[in-house]
Structure formats: C-alpha cells, structure tokens
C-alpha positions as CSV (number, residue, x, y, z in Angstrom):
1,M,0.0,0.0,-0.1
2,S,1.5,3.1,-0.7
3,L,2.0,6.3,1.8
4,F,1.5,8.8,-1.0
5,P,-1.8,10.3,-0.5
6,L,-1.5,13.0,-3.4
7,P,1.4,13.6,-5.5
8,P,3.2,17.2,-4.8
9,P,1.8,19.9,-5.4
10,S,4.3,20.8,-8.5
11,A,3.6,17.1,-9.7
12,V,0.1,17.9,-11.3
13,A,0.3,18.8,-15.1
14,G,-1.1,21.9,-17.0
15,P,-0.5,25.5,-18.2
16,L,-3.0,26.9,-16.0
17,R,-0.8,26.3,-12.6
18,P,0.5,29.5,-11.4
19,L,4.3,30.5,-12.8
20,A,6.1,30.5,-9.9
21,D,5.1,26.5,-9.2
22,R,5.9,25.8,-13.1
23,M,9.5,26.9,-12.8
24,R,9.9,25.3,-9.3
25,P,13.3,23.6,-9.8
26,R,13.2,19.7,-10.6
27,R,16.8,19.1,-9.8
28,L,19.4,20.3,-7.4
29,E,21.7,22.0,-10.0
30,E,18.7,24.1,-11.0
31,I,18.2,25.7,-7.7
32,V,19.1,29.4,-7.5
33,G,20.3,30.7,-4.1
34,Q,21.6,29.1,-1.2
35,E,25.0,28.5,-2.5
36,H,26.6,28.0,1.4
37,L,24.4,25.1,1.6
38,L,24.4,23.5,-1.5
39,G,27.3,24.6,-3.3
40,P,30.3,21.9,-4.5
41,G,31.7,20.2,-1.7
42,Q,29.0,22.0,1.4
43,P,28.1,19.4,3.7
44,L,24.6,19.3,2.8
45,R,25.1,19.2,-1.1
46,V,27.4,16.1,-0.1
47,Q,24.9,14.5,2.1
48,L,22.2,15.0,-0.5
49,E,24.5,13.8,-3.7
50,R,25.2,10.4,-1.2
51,D,21.2,10.2,-0.1
52,D,22.7,10.1,3.5
53,Y,21.1,13.0,4.9
54,G,18.9,13.0,8.5
55,S,15.7,14.6,10.1
56,M,16.2,18.7,9.2
57,I,14.4,22.1,9.7
58,L,14.4,24.5,6.8
59,W,13.9,28.1,8.3
60,G,14.1,31.2,5.9
61,P,11.5,33.9,5.0
62,P,8.8,33.5,1.7
63,G,9.9,32.3,-1.6
64,V,13.5,31.0,-0.6
65,G,13.1,27.5,-1.8
66,K,12.2,25.7,1.3
67,T,9.5,23.7,-0.3
68,T,11.9,23.6,-3.2
69,L,14.8,21.9,-1.8
70,A,12.1,19.1,0.2
71,E,10.9,18.2,-3.2
72,V,14.0,18.0,-5.5
73,I,15.4,15.9,-2.3
74,A,12.2,13.7,-2.5
75,A,12.8,13.4,-6.3
76,R,16.2,12.1,-5.7
77,T,16.1,10.0,-2.9
78,R,15.4,6.3,-2.3
79,A,12.5,7.4,0.4
80,Q,9.0,7.4,-0.3
81,F,8.1,11.1,0.2
82,V,4.8,12.3,1.8
83,P,4.1,16.2,1.9
84,F,1.4,17.6,4.7
85,S,1.2,21.1,5.0
86,A,0.4,22.4,9.3
87,V,-2.0,24.8,8.0
88,T,-4.2,22.4,5.6
89,S,-3.6,18.9,8.0
90,G,-3.7,17.8,11.6
91,I,-1.6,16.3,13.8
92,K,-3.9,12.8,13.9
93,E,-3.1,12.6,9.7
94,I,0.5,13.0,10.3
95,R,0.1,10.2,13.7
96,E,-1.0,7.8,11.1
97,V,1.5,8.7,8.5
98,M,4.2,8.0,11.1
99,A,2.6,4.4,12.6
100,A,2.5,3.9,8.7
101,A,6.7,4.8,8.0
102,A,7.3,2.7,11.5
103,R,6.2,-0.6,9.4
104,A,7.7,0.1,6.6
105,A,10.9,0.3,8.1
106,R,10.6,-2.9,9.4
107,S,10.4,-4.1,6.3
108,G,13.5,-2.5,5.2
109,S,11.5,0.8,3.1
110,R,12.3,4.4,4.2
111,T,9.8,7.4,4.4
112,L,10.4,10.9,4.1
113,L,7.8,13.3,5.5
114,F,7.9,16.8,4.8
115,V,6.0,19.1,7.2
116,D,5.4,22.9,5.5
117,E,4.4,25.1,8.2
118,I,5.7,23.2,11.1
119,H,5.8,26.3,13.4
120,R,1.8,26.1,13.0
121,F,1.8,22.8,15.2
122,N,2.2,23.8,19.0
123,K,5.1,22.5,20.6
124,A,3.3,19.5,22.7
125,Q,1.7,18.7,19.3
126,Q,5.6,18.1,18.0
127,D,6.3,16.2,20.4
128,A,4.0,13.6,18.1
129,F,7.5,13.6,15.9
130,L,10.1,12.6,18.2
131,P,10.1,8.8,18.9
132,Y,10.1,8.5,15.0
133,V,13.0,10.5,14.0
134,E,14.8,8.9,17.2
135,R,14.4,5.8,16.4
136,G,14.8,6.4,12.8
137,E,12.0,5.3,11.3
138,L,11.6,8.3,9.0
139,R,12.8,11.2,8.1
140,L,11.6,14.3,8.8
141,I,11.8,17.9,6.9
142,G,10.3,20.5,8.3
143,A,9.9,24.3,6.6
144,T,9.5,27.2,8.9
145,T,9.6,31.0,8.2
146,E,9.3,31.7,12.0
147,N,12.9,31.4,14.2
148,P,13.1,27.6,15.6
149,S,14.0,28.7,18.6
150,F,10.9,30.0,19.6
151,E,8.6,28.1,17.8
152,L,10.0,24.3,18.0
153,N,10.5,22.9,21.3
154,S,14.0,22.1,23.0
155,A,13.0,18.5,22.7
156,L,12.5,17.9,18.4
157,L,15.6,20.6,18.0
158,S,17.8,18.4,19.5
159,R,17.3,15.7,17.3
160,V,16.9,17.3,13.8
161,R,19.4,20.1,11.7
162,V,18.5,23.2,11.3
163,Y,19.7,24.8,8.2
164,V,18.8,28.7,7.7
165,L,18.2,29.6,3.8
166,Q,18.8,33.1,2.9
167,P,16.8,35.5,0.8
168,L,17.8,35.7,-2.9
169,S,19.9,38.6,-4.2
170,E,18.3,41.2,-6.8
171,E,20.6,39.2,-9.4
172,Q,19.6,35.7,-8.3
173,I,15.7,36.5,-9.2
174,V,16.4,38.6,-12.3
175,L,18.0,34.9,-13.4
176,L,15.3,33.4,-12.5
177,L,13.1,35.9,-14.0
178,H,15.1,35.4,-17.0
179,R,14.4,31.4,-16.7
180,A,10.6,31.9,-16.9
181,L,10.6,34.6,-20.1
182,D,12.7,31.7,-21.9
183,D,11.7,28.4,-20.8
184,A,9.1,27.4,-23.6
185,E,7.7,24.9,-22.3
186,R,7.1,26.2,-18.2
187,G,7.7,29.7,-18.7
188,L,5.5,32.7,-19.6
189,R,4.5,31.1,-23.3
190,P,2.5,28.4,-22.4
191,A,0.1,30.6,-20.6
192,L,-0.3,33.0,-23.8
193,P,-2.2,32.7,-26.8
194,P,0.1,31.1,-29.9
195,E,2.6,33.5,-31.4
196,T,2.4,36.0,-28.4
197,R,6.0,38.2,-28.8
198,I,6.0,39.5,-25.1
199,V,7.7,43.6,-25.9
200,W,9.5,45.6,-22.9
201,G,8.7,49.7,-23.2
202,E,6.2,51.4,-25.4
203,L,5.1,49.6,-28.9
204,G,7.2,50.9,-31.4
205,T,10.4,51.1,-29.5
206,T,13.7,49.6,-30.7
207,P,15.3,46.1,-30.3
208,E,17.9,47.6,-28.8
209,A,16.3,49.8,-26.3
210,A,13.8,47.4,-25.6
211,G,16.7,45.2,-24.6
212,G,17.6,47.9,-22.3
213,E,14.4,48.4,-20.5
214,R,13.8,44.6,-19.9
215,E,17.0,44.3,-18.1
216,R,15.5,47.6,-16.4
217,L,12.2,46.7,-15.4
218,L,13.4,43.3,-14.5
219,R,15.8,44.9,-12.1
220,A,12.8,46.8,-10.2
221,I,10.7,43.3,-10.3
222,A,13.1,42.2,-7.9
223,V,13.6,45.0,-6.1
224,F,10.4,44.3,-5.1
225,A,10.5,41.3,-4.4
226,N,12.7,41.4,-1.6
227,G,14.6,38.3,-2.0
228,D,11.1,36.6,-2.2
229,A,11.5,34.0,-5.9
230,R,7.7,33.5,-5.6
231,A,6.9,36.8,-5.3
232,A,8.6,38.0,-8.2
233,Y,7.1,35.5,-10.3
234,N,3.9,36.8,-9.4
235,L,4.4,40.0,-10.1
236,L,5.7,39.2,-14.3
237,E,3.0,37.0,-14.0
238,S,0.4,39.4,-13.5
239,A,2.4,42.3,-15.6
240,V,2.1,39.6,-18.9
241,A,-1.7,38.7,-17.4
242,G,-3.4,42.1,-17.2
243,T,-2.3,43.3,-20.2
244,V,-4.5,42.6,-23.7
245,P,-2.2,41.2,-26.6
246,S,-2.7,43.6,-29.2
247,G,-2.0,43.4,-33.4
248,Q,-1.3,40.4,-35.3
249,P,0.5,38.6,-34.3
250,P,-0.2,39.2,-31.3
251,V,1.9,41.6,-28.9
252,V,2.2,42.3,-25.2
253,A,3.5,45.6,-24.5
254,I,5.0,45.5,-20.7
255,D,6.6,49.4,-19.5
256,E,6.8,51.0,-16.2
257,T,3.2,52.3,-15.9
258,R,1.9,48.2,-16.7
259,L,4.5,47.5,-13.8
260,R,3.6,50.1,-11.3
261,Q,0.0,48.8,-11.5
262,A,0.5,45.5,-10.8
263,M,2.8,45.4,-7.8
264,Q,0.6,47.9,-6.2
265,R,2.0,48.2,-3.2
266,R,4.6,46.0,-1.4
267,V,3.8,44.1,1.3
268,L,7.0,44.2,4.0
269,L,8.1,41.1,5.6
270,Y,6.8,42.0,8.6
271,D,4.7,39.5,11.7
272,Q,4.2,42.4,14.3
273,S,4.2,38.7,16.8
274,G,7.2,36.9,15.0
275,E,10.8,37.8,15.2
276,E,11.6,40.3,12.3
277,H,9.3,42.5,14.6
278,Y,12.1,42.1,17.3
279,N,14.9,42.5,14.4
280,L,13.6,45.8,12.9
281,I,12.7,47.3,16.8
282,S,16.1,46.1,18.4
283,A,18.0,48.4,14.6
284,L,15.7,51.0,15.4
285,H,16.8,50.9,19.3
286,K,20.2,50.9,18.4
287,S,20.5,52.8,16.2
288,L,19.0,55.9,18.0
289,R,21.4,54.9,20.9
290,N,24.6,55.0,18.3
291,S,23.4,58.4,17.6
292,D,23.0,57.6,13.3
293,A,19.4,59.8,12.5
294,D,19.2,58.5,9.1
295,A,19.3,54.2,9.9
296,A,16.9,55.1,13.3
297,L,14.6,56.9,10.1
298,Y,14.7,54.4,8.0
299,W,14.2,51.3,10.7
300,L,10.9,53.5,12.0
301,A,9.8,54.5,8.5
302,R,10.3,50.4,8.0
303,M,7.8,49.3,10.9
304,L,5.0,52.2,10.4
305,E,4.6,51.0,6.4
306,A,4.8,47.3,7.3
307,G,1.9,48.3,9.8
308,E,2.9,48.8,13.2
309,D,1.2,50.3,16.4
310,P,2.3,54.1,16.0
311,L,1.5,53.6,20.0
312,Y,4.2,50.7,20.3
313,L,6.9,52.9,18.2
314,A,5.8,56.1,20.6
315,R,6.2,53.8,24.2
316,R,9.9,52.4,23.1
317,M,11.3,56.0,22.4
318,V,9.5,56.9,26.2
319,R,11.7,54.1,27.4
320,F,14.8,54.8,25.1
321,A,13.9,58.8,26.4
322,S,15.1,57.6,30.4
323,E,16.9,54.6,29.7
324,D,19.7,55.8,26.9
325,V,19.5,59.8,27.4
326,G,18.3,60.0,30.9
327,L,20.0,63.4,32.6
328,A,22.0,64.1,29.7
329,D,19.0,65.6,28.1
330,P,15.8,65.8,30.7
331,R,14.0,67.1,27.8
332,A,14.3,63.6,25.5
333,L,11.5,62.9,27.8
334,E,9.5,65.4,26.9
335,Q,9.9,64.8,23.5
336,A,9.2,61.3,23.4
337,N,6.2,62.1,25.7
338,A,5.1,64.5,22.9
339,A,4.9,62.4,20.1
340,R,3.3,60.0,22.0
341,A,0.3,62.7,22.5
342,A,0.4,63.8,19.0
343,V,-0.4,60.3,17.9
344,E,-3.1,59.8,20.0
345,F,-4.3,62.7,18.9
346,I,-4.4,62.6,15.3
347,G,-3.9,59.5,14.4
348,L,-1.6,58.0,11.3
349,P,-0.1,59.2,8.5
350,E,-0.2,62.6,10.1
351,G,1.5,61.4,13.3
352,A,4.0,59.7,11.9
353,L,5.7,63.2,11.8
354,A,5.7,63.5,15.2
355,L,7.5,60.1,15.7
356,A,10.2,61.0,13.2
357,Q,10.9,64.5,14.9
358,A,11.3,62.7,18.4
359,C,13.0,59.7,16.8
360,V,15.6,62.4,14.8
361,Y,15.9,64.3,18.6
362,L,16.8,61.1,20.4
363,A,19.1,60.2,17.6
364,L,21.0,63.1,17.9
365,T,21.3,64.4,21.9
366,P,23.5,63.4,24.2
367,K,23.4,60.1,25.6
368,S,24.0,58.7,28.4
369,N,22.5,55.5,31.3
370,A,23.6,56.9,33.9
371,L,20.2,56.8,35.5
372,Y,19.7,53.2,34.0
373,R,22.3,51.6,35.5
374,A,22.4,53.3,38.9
375,Y,18.4,52.6,38.9
376,G,19.3,48.7,38.1
377,S,22.1,48.7,41.3
378,A,19.3,50.4,43.6
379,V,17.4,47.6,42.5
380,A,20.0,44.9,43.3
381,D,20.0,46.0,46.6
382,V,16.7,46.0,47.0
383,R,16.4,42.4,46.0
384,E,19.3,41.2,47.8
385,Q,19.4,42.7,50.6
386,P,16.6,42.2,53.7
387,A,14.1,44.9,54.0
388,L,16.6,47.6,56.1
389,P,15.1,49.7,58.4
390,V,15.1,53.7,57.6
391,P,17.2,55.6,59.6
392,L,15.4,57.1,62.8
393,T,16.3,60.5,62.0
394,I,14.4,60.7,58.6
395,R,11.4,58.5,60.4
396,N,8.3,59.9,60.1
397,A,6.9,60.9,63.5
398,P,3.2,61.8,63.6
399,T,3.1,60.4,67.1
400,A,4.2,61.2,70.9
401,L,5.2,58.1,71.1
402,M,6.9,58.1,68.1
403,R,8.9,60.8,69.3
404,D,10.3,58.9,72.3
405,L,11.3,56.0,70.5
406,G,13.5,58.6,68.7
407,Y,11.9,58.8,65.3
408,G,12.8,62.4,63.7
409,R,15.4,62.9,66.7
410,D,18.4,65.3,65.3
411,Y,16.5,65.9,61.8
412,Q,17.9,68.9,60.6
413,Y,15.7,70.8,57.8
414,A,18.2,71.6,55.1
415,H,16.6,74.7,54.2
416,D,16.6,76.3,57.3
417,L,21.1,75.8,57.5
418,P,23.4,77.6,55.6
419,E,24.5,75.1,53.1
420,Q,21.4,74.2,52.9
421,V,22.8,70.3,52.8
422,A,22.5,68.9,56.0
423,D,25.3,66.2,57.5
424,M,22.7,63.4,58.1
425,Q,22.1,59.7,56.8
426,C,19.7,59.4,54.7
427,L,20.5,55.4,53.7
428,P,20.5,52.3,55.5
429,D,23.4,51.6,57.5
430,N,24.2,48.9,55.5
431,L,24.5,50.7,52.7
432,V,26.4,53.7,54.0
433,N,28.5,55.8,51.3
434,R,26.7,53.3,48.7
435,H,26.8,55.7,45.2
436,Y,24.6,54.7,42.5
437,Y,24.4,57.6,40.4
438,Q,27.6,58.4,38.5
439,P,26.6,60.9,36.0
440,G,29.0,60.8,32.5
441,M,30.3,63.6,30.9
442,A,27.6,64.6,28.3
443,G,25.1,67.2,27.9
444,K,23.2,67.8,31.1
445,E,25.3,65.4,33.3
446,A,28.0,67.2,33.1
447,D,26.3,69.9,35.0
448,F,25.4,67.2,37.3
449,R,28.7,66.1,37.8
450,R,29.7,69.4,39.0
451,R,26.5,69.5,41.1
452,L,26.9,66.8,42.3
453,L,30.8,67.8,43.9
454,E,29.3,70.9,44.9
455,I,27.2,68.7,47.0
456,A,29.8,66.8,48.6
457,E,31.8,69.9,49.4
458,R,28.7,71.5,51.3
459,R,27.9,67.9,53.2
460,R,31.6,68.4,54.5
461,L,31.1,71.7,56.0
462,A,27.8,70.8,57.1
463,A,29.9,68.4,59.1
464,E,32.6,70.3,60.8
465,N,29.7,73.1,61.3
466,T,28.3,70.1,63.3
467,E,30.6,69.2,64.9
468,D,31.5,72.8,66.1
469,R,28.2,73.2,67.6
470,R,28.8,69.6,69.6
471,K,31.9,70.8,71.3
472,K,30.4,74.4,72.0
C-alpha cells in the first residue's frame, strides 16, 4: 500500500498552474541561491548526493526555496515522500503516516515526511514526531518562516539539524525571471496565445532600447520582490496577464506604467509577533543609541509602513529617553511624550511626522545610561538585601510615642542650614556611602556631575559646623 495520499503539488500537470509553481526547480542543479548549503563540497550538498542525510528543519523567509528543496530531495531519494502542510493537515493525519512509516521501516523501506509550516503545530503536538525521528523510522523535513528557537520545542530541535536559507539576491531573482521568459515549456509562453511576443517598453521601441528596458524592469521586479522568488514570479505573471495582446501576431507590451499597476503596494515582510518584529525594533533602538539619525528614521519608516502600531513605537521612544538618554538631556523624555500625545491626538499618517521628529531628536541628543545603571544598582540592593530599616533620623514622627522612640531625632531641615545640605545619614546602615548615580560628561550630566561635587563639599562643611556646635 502506497504512503502517497497525493502527489506533490508541483507534479500536477497543466499550463494553468501559477508560474512560480511551473518554474519550481526539479533537480539540485537548477536551484538558484543557498550556495552556503548547496554549493559544491558543502556538507548538505554532499549528504544529498550520497542520499545520506538526517532529519532537518529548513528555516527562511517566504519564497527562498524551502518547499523546492524538499521536493528536489524527494525526487532523488530512495525514500517514499509524503508532503503535508500544517495549515491544512492536523497532527492526527500525520500520526497515521508516521505509524505507517514505522511499519514500512521494519520491512526495509524508508519514508521522507515533509511538513510545511511546521511551526503551526504547538510544542505539545510536536512531541508526536520525537519517537519516530529518534528511532530513525522516518526522515522529517520541516519548513518554517519562524525562528525555530522560539517556535519548536527543544526536544525536537535536539534531534534535527537546522539549516538557514537566505533571501535571494537581486541578481539571482533576475536570473530566475530570465528563465521564466526563455523556458518555452514551463515559463510564461504556455499561458499566452500562440505566437504572442512580449515587448519591453512602448510599442515601436527599438530592439536595442527594448533590451535595456527589459533589464531595467526585471531589476525593478527583483527589488520589489525583496528576496522572494515567488513574489517576483507572481508580479511578472500579473504584469503579463493584465495586458491585452494587440496586433497580429499578438504583442504584449510591458512598460513601467503597466509594471507599477501590477505592483500596487509592496507588502513588507513583517510579523508583529514574530522574530522580524523584534529584529526591526532592535535595529531602531540600537540606531538611536548609536546616534545614527538616518538609520533610525529608516527603521522607523519600515515598521510604520509595515503596519506597526504607532503607539508601540512611541512607548519604545519614551523608554529610550530614560534608558539611553536619561539626564544627559532631560528634555528627551518631553519630546518622546509629546510624540506619543500627538499620535494619540491625530493618528496616522499625520502622526508619523511627530514620531520622526522625536526619533531624530533622540538620535542626535547626548546619551547617557547612568540613570539606567543607577536604578538597576538600587534595585539589585533592594532584592539582595533584607528589608533594611529606615534610619531613625528621617523617619516620620506623627505621635509622641514615635518621638519618644527616637523617630525624627536630630533631623535637620536643609532649608534652615547655611549650606542647605545637612550632614545626615539617609541610607540604611548597611548601605552607607553607597553611590548609585554616577553621571557622565555628556550634555546636562556634566552639570549634574559638578553639582554632585558641590553637594559633597557642602555636606563636608555641614559636618564641620555640626561638630563645632557639639563642641560648644
């Protein structure tokens, strides 16, 4: 009994399949990109050529060849290939396949189970794969766009190899688009009326100019695709399919206007709860910290254009104003809060300028993390020390009993002293002489540093005056 419930999707014949599916590579040598994995002599390439590979997870963004690689492996392996998608199949169906694979293994047959979007199974469901993978009763290839460290359980990760697939370069995508234009069997031509010619640029363009226009427009498609071969194929197919052939023989003219109509608006790679979200907010935060206003503006625009909640970005800037600017520029917190208020008041798109203003201000203003470190040190003492008592001198003494117990005794009202600073212990005994806030030399903190030295000198004078009064 065959383990194949259905053939792989790319095995279905017919010219009406999407161009991206028709152009899917059938052999290892046809795959473009991923040279770090599939180049001559690379470990994965050698394992595949020997048909001696283990279970693996293919991790990468959309359209870089995860499913293609799995199908190419299936075509050259001696194992039976069973494809599943975690979007349309449940763990129950896969359990049945794994049980069949275990029976086949006992008779000497091997099974290759491909699970697309494997991260859609929760971590408890992923445990179902463990015994079959561990016993070698099947080879598992999982494909995911999400970081396996977050989305796959540690037990499964310890039993597989994770291979990272990279976005395709513009040159690689242009090469794939040329293949689609030149392949008479699987490319664009089977979906067009017989004898149709594709002309690049306006009708009547000279062959030399048309050649240059074709390269320019293919490059524009590659830039738009953002490393995603499927997106590039879809755009090329949409541009051609949306143009009515004219003349005899029929001619399809693709120019910049037609291409822009097909593009509409780029959907940026972004997942507000996934790894790319954290990558982009990290890039914004670190660009601000490094005083790179241009980079900070770019990452801010990337997130806003991808649909990020503007209030989330405003909250991050408020945090940055205290964490990374602090008292080097106390107005930074005002700017960040003003941007937050503006976004709440007028929303997008107008509020984007307020965020951009705060972003540039935070990037260019002096930086200091002294306040961040000071508070962190104070918190560490609070957590590591017992609940230390408040010194009697600065305790509240609202009742006679409290005053009799020494609450508030020898308290000195700073405003009444010539130095305006009292020689008085305000920290618990265990923390006397502890210094949390140590300002740097940037911006206003240079003034605060001088002020601290001045306060220390006044406190010394106050101590001398107190001693003199005691002696008298």
